[in-house]
C-alpha positions, 0 to 999 in steps of 0.5 A: 500500500502506498505511503504505508507506515511500517510496524518498525516505525510503530514500535517507536511509540511509547507503548512499545518503547517504554514498556520495560521501564514501567515499575510495579509500584504495588509490589514496592509499596505493599509492606510499608503500607501495611504498617499503618493502623488508623481508619483514616490512614487505612482509607488513604491506603485503599486510595493509594492501593487503587492508584498503584493497582491501576498503574500495575494494570497499565504496565500489564497492558503495555507488556502484553502489547510489547509481547504481541509486537515482538511476535509480529516482528519475529523472524521466520525460517531458520532459528535466529539465536539473537531473536527471542521468538522464531517461527517456521512459517509466515502462517505460523507467525500470523496465527500467533500474532493474531491470537496475541493481539486478539487476546489483548483486545478482548482482555483490555477493551476500551484501552489505548493498548486494545485500540493499537491491537485492533489496528494491528489486527486490521493490518493483518486482515488487509494483508490477507485480502480480508477487506471487510474485516480490515475495515471493521477493525480499522474503524474500531481502532480509529474510534477507540485509539488516541489521536496518533493511532486513530489517525493511523487507523483512518489512513489505513481505512482510506487505503482499504476504501481505495482498494475497493474503488471507494474513492469518495470515501477515501477522499473524505477521510484523507481530507480530514487527516490533512486538516488534523495531522498527527505524529504518525500521519503528517499533513504531507503524508495525507496530502500525497495519498489524497493526491493519488486518490483523486488523480483519476477524477481531479488531476489538476487539483492533485498536481496543485497538492503535490507541487509545493511538496516537491521543494521539500527535502528528503522523503517528502520530496521523493514521495511527491515526485513519485506521486506526480510521476503516477499522474495520468498524462493529459 
């Protein structure tokens, strides 16, 4: 899919990067908290305990997500000594990743981590050509995730629409992403994909969108030039 964000780039998100740095405060503070005796302090301890339990649950969700991503990123084929997880075939890895992300989404519904899991499940479904499943999962991730992952799910949803020749639906989503860029879906990325989407029916507007991006440095300029090269000849 054009302009796709890779899973490797997704791993830079705080969910995956910071998971090993989360501290289990419940375990560390359990003994000193048990030393208090008054009712007032006991109530305070309960409140603190709830706070630390929530922090612990957040750490558990992050760990579950990191574990699922590790499966998705695992090598296939001959065992790799440097990798903690290996799979003999792509099908085996896909099945394990699907189970890991599905379990996470079912266990922690309504959380940011569940939304990320639904995004990954949508990407897996899209790779298998299951566009109806991919659309449903991307929509769920877009509705439940934080702004970054919601935008990424919307971007992927637009690509599903394009694969189904639903250019008008894709255009609507991409214009919204242009107006509301995020760290994972920049205005430039949304603009380039929008230009590709509307090129067959609105070639002049598509070129107007891409022309200002040619002067930018690096990947943006290259992507804009590539998209211009795909424009229909008039």
